[in-house]
VEXDREN-65593 format. One record per atom (N, C-alpha, C, O): y negated, x, z. Coordinates in steps of 0.2 Angstrom, whole numbers, plus 5000, padded with zeros to 4 digits. Example, Ala and Ser with C-alpha at 12.3 -4.5 7.8 and 13.67 -1.06 7.14 Angstrom:
! residues 2
502850665039;502250625039;501650665039;501750715042;501150645035;500550685036;500050645039;499450675040;
***
This chain:
! residues 201
479452985069;480052985066;480552935071;480552945077;480952885068;481252855072;482052905074;482252935069;482352885080;482752945082;483352895084;483452865090;483752875078;484552825080;485052855079;484952905075;485552855081;486252845082;486452785082;486252735086;487052765077;487552705077;488052705076;488352725071;488352685081;489252685083;489252615081;488952555083;489952635076;490352545075;490852575076;490952625078;491352525073;492052515075;492352425078;492052385080;492952425076;493152365076;493152345084;493052385088;493252265085;493352265093;494052305096;494652315094;493952315100;494652365104;494652425104;494952465108;494252455098;494252545095;493952565102;493952625103;493752545107;493452585113;492852625113;492852685115;492352585109;491552615106;491252615113;491052665116;491352545115;490752535123;491152575128;490752595133;491652595128;491852655134;491552725133;491452755138;491452735126;491452795126;490352795124;490052855124;490152745123;489452745124;489252755131;488852795132;489452715136;489552725141;489752795147;489552805153;489952815143;490152895145;489552945143;489252975147;489552935138;488852975133;488352965137;488253005142;487952895138;487352875143;487552905150;487052915154;488152905152;488152935160;488053025160;487853065165;488153045154;488053145153;487453155150;487253215149;487053105147;486553145144;485753085148;485653025149;485353135149;484553095150;484153075144;483753035144;484553125137;484053115131;484253055127;484153055121;484652985130;484952945124;484552885129;484352885135;484452815125;484452765128;484652695123;484552685118;485052665127;485452605123;485152555122;484752525126;485252535114;484952485112;485252405115;485852395116;484852375116;485352305120;485152255114;484552235112;485652235111;485852195106;485552105107;485552085113;485452075102;485451985107;486251985103;486552015099;486351925108;487251895104;487051835107;486651815112;487351795103;487751725105;488351715108;488351665111;488651755108;489451735111;489251735118;488751755120;489651715122;489951715131;489951775134;490351815132;489451785138;489551835143;490351865147;490651825150;490451905146;491351945148;491151955156;490551965158;491651945159;491651985165;491452055167;491852105165;491052075171;490652145171;490152145168;489752195170;489952105162;489552105159;488752085162;488752035166;488052115161;487552095163;487052075157;486952115152;486752015157;486251995154;485752045155;485452045160;485452085148;484852135146;485052185148;484652225149;485852215150;486052265150;486352295145;486152335141;486952235145;487452265139;487252215133;487452245127;487052165133;486752105128;486152075130;486152065136;485652045127;485451985127;485751925126;485751905121;486151885131;486451835128;486051765128;485851745134;485851735121;485551685120;485851635116;486451645114;485651585114;485951515113;485751535104;485351575102;486251485099;486251485094;485751465091;485351495086;485651405093;484551385090;484051445094;483551445091;484151475098;483751545100;483751585095;483251605093;484151615093;484551655090;483951665080;483651705077;484151605079;484151565072;483451565073;483251595069;482951545078;482351555078;482051615076;481551625072;482251665079;482251725079;482251745072;481751765069;482951735068;482951735062;482351745059;482051785057;482251675058;481751635055;480951665054;480551665049;480851685062;480251715063;480351795061;479851835063;480951845056;481051905054;480851935061;480351975061;481151925067;481151965072;481852015073;481952055078;482252015068;482652055068;482652125063;482352115058;482952195064;483152245061;483652235056;483552245050;484152205060;484852195056;485152135062;485152135068;485252085059;485852045062;486552025057;486652035051;486951995061;487651975055;487851925061;487651905067;488351895056;488751835060;489451855059;489851865054;489551875066;490451905068;490751845072;490451815076;491351845069;491951805074;491551735076;491751715081;491051695073;490851665073;490351665078;490151605080;490151705080;489551725084;488951775081;489051825078;488251755081;487651805080;487551855084;487551845090;487551915081;487251985086;486652015079;486652025072;486452035084;485852075080;485352125085;485552135091;484952155081;484552205085;483752185082;483552175076;483552185088;482752155086;482352215086;482352265089;481852195081;481452245079;480752275085;480352325085;480852235090;480452265096;480952305101;480652355104;481552285100;482052345103;482052415100;482152475103;481952415095;481952475089;481352515089;481352575090;480752485088;480252525091;479952535098;479552575099;480252495104;479952515109;480352595112;480152625117;480952605108;481652655111;481652705107;481752765109;481452695101;481652765096;481052795094;481252825088;480452805095;479952825095;479652895096;479352925092;480052905103;479952965106;480553015106;480953015101;480553065111;481053115110;481853085112;482353115110;481753035116;482353005115;482652975110;482252945107;483352985110;483752955103;484152895105;484452895110;483952845100;484252775103;484852765101;484952775095;485352725105;486252715103;486252645102;486152605106;486452635096;486552535093;487352545093;487752585090;487552495096;488252495097;488252425092;488252375094;488352435084;488452375079;488852375074;488952435073;489052315070;489452335067;489252355060;488652355058;489752365054;489752375048;489152345046;488652385045;489052285046;488552235040;487752265043;487152265040;487852265051;487152295053;487052375051;486552395049;487452415052;487452485050;487252505044;487052555043;487352455038;487152445032;486452455032;486152505029;486352395037;485452365036;485152415038;484752435035;485352455045;485052515047;484952565043;484452595043;485352585040;485352645035;484752635030;484252675029;484952575027;484452555023;483452565024;483052605021;483552525030;482852555032;482652595037;482052595038;483152635039;483152705043;483552775040;484052805043;483352785035;483952835031;484052905036;484652935036;483552915039;483752975045;484252955050;484452995054;484452895051;484952895055;485652925054;485852945049;486052925060;486752945060;487052885061;486952845065;487752895057;488252845058;488852865061;489052925059;489152835066;489752865066;490152795068;490052755072;490752815063;491352765063;491952765069;492452795068;491952745074;492652745078;493052705076;492852645075;493752715075;494552705072;494952715079;494952765082;495252655080;495852665083;496352705081;496252725075;496852725086;497452775084;497852745079;498052775075;497952675080;498552635076;498352565075;497852545079;498552535071;498452465070;498952415076;498752365077;499452445080;499652435083;499452435093;499652405098;499152495091;498852515098;498252475100;497952465106;497952455092;497352395093;497452345094;497052315098;498252315092;498352265094;498652235101;498652175103;498852305105;498952295111;498352295117;498352275123;497852325114;497252315117;496952265118;496952245124;496752235112;496652145111;497152095113;497152035112;497552125116;498052065119;497852075126;498052025128;497752105128;497452135136;496852085137;496752055143;496552075132;495952005133;496151945131;496051905135;496551935125;496751875121;497451845126;497651785125;497751885129;498451875134;499051865128;499651895129;498851795121;499451795118;499151805110;498551815107;499651815107;499351845097;499451785095;499951755093;498651755097;498551685094;498051695087;497851745085;497851655084;497651635080;496951675078;496651685073;496551685085;495751725083;495851805084;495551845083;496451815088;496851865088;496851895080;496551945077;497351855079;497551875072;496951895066;497051945061;496351855067;495851865063;495451935064;495251975060;495351945072;495051995074;495552065071;495252125070;496152065071;496452125067;496452125060;496352175057;496452065055;496152055049;495452085049;495352135045;495152075052;494352105052;494352185054;493952225051;494652195057;494552265060;494952305053;494852365052;495352275050;495452325043;495052325039;494852375036;494752265038;494052255032;493552325035;493252365031;493452325041;492952365043;493052435044;492652475044;493852445045;493952535044;493952545036;493952595034;493952495032;493952525025;493252545021;493152565016;492652525026;492052545026;492052615029;491452635031;492452645030;492452715034;491952775029;491752815032;491952775024;491552805020;490852815021;490652865021;490552765021;489852725024;489652775029;489052775030;490052815031;489952825038;489752915038;490052945034;489352945043;489453005041;489853045046;489853105045;490153015051;490653055055;491252975056;491052915057;491852995057;492252965059;492752995065;492953055065;492852945069;493152975076;493752945078;493652885080;494452975077;494952915079;494952935087;494852995090;494952865089;495152865097;495652885101;495852845105;495952935101;496552925103;496652945111;497152925114;496152985113;495952995120;495452985121;495053035119;494952935125;494352915125;494052995128;493453015127;494453045133;493753075137;493653145130;493153175128;494253155126;494153195120;493653175115;493353215112;493653115114;493253085108;492453075109;492053075105;492453055117;491753075120;491453135119;490853145119;491853185120;491653265120;491353275113;490853315112;491953245107;491653255101;491053215097;490753225092;491053165102;490253125102;489753165104;489253175101;489853185109;489353225113;489253275107;488653275105;489553315104;489153385100;489053345094;488553375092;489353295090;488753275087;487953245088;487453265085;488053215092;487353205095;487053265097;486453265098;487253315098;486853385100;486653415094;486253455095;487153405087;486953435083;486153405078;485753435075;486353305079;485753285077;484953285079;484453275076;485053305089;484553335092;484153375086;483653365083;484553445086;484253495083;484353485075;484453535072;484253415070;484153425064;483353445064;482953435068;483253465058;482453495054;481953445055;481353455058;482053365053;481653325054;481453315061;480853285062;481853325068;481753325074;481353365078;481053355083;481553455074;481253495078;480553525076;480253575078;480353485070;479953515065;479353515069;479153575069;479053485074;478553475079;478653545080;478253585077;479053565083;479053645088;478953695084;478553735086;479253685077;478953735073;478353735069;478153785066;477853685069;477253665067;476953685072;476353695070;477053685079;476653725086;476653785084;476153815082;477253815083;477353895082;476853915076;476453965076;476853885071;476353905066;475753895066;475453925062;475453855070;474853845073;474553925078;473953945078;474953945081;474653995083;474354055082;474554085077;473854085085;473454135081;473654185085;473554185091;473854255082;473854305085;473254365086;473354415089;
***
């Protein structure tokens, strides 16, 4: 049984920061490193934040059916490889995926036992402020991101949980609670009960 938690949310909502905090707190989590064709940002590392590859390489992987999910987002490809899922989610550790709404739907279809968490910004104004830190000016690219953010947020009912990220520390603690609950779901604890049932008095 695969153990998967999906974290989604519009660019700038703070999901990457939340994931970093949770990974620092817990030893029972492992991060799924996605493939992408976008440019590497400052402080990112290949193989740690993403596997950064070219568009022709990504498209070759698509043709080879090597992705569990993939999507074209803001003119760049993002995808989770089959190898990444199977190598990291089959044990007792929980695999954390940072993927968009399209990818979350594909994961839910293939892994119905996965937990899906949507992270929303406290307001569109705050989201714009955060994105302006990256873009510096309110250009067409940023406007497209804000429009896309609204489309993504309209999908919130598809998710099991919604976290409005007003304060990253508080939101991280709530997310930690969700992960605790997921760890003790019956399908994940069944092996313990089965072991008890096999005991002879």
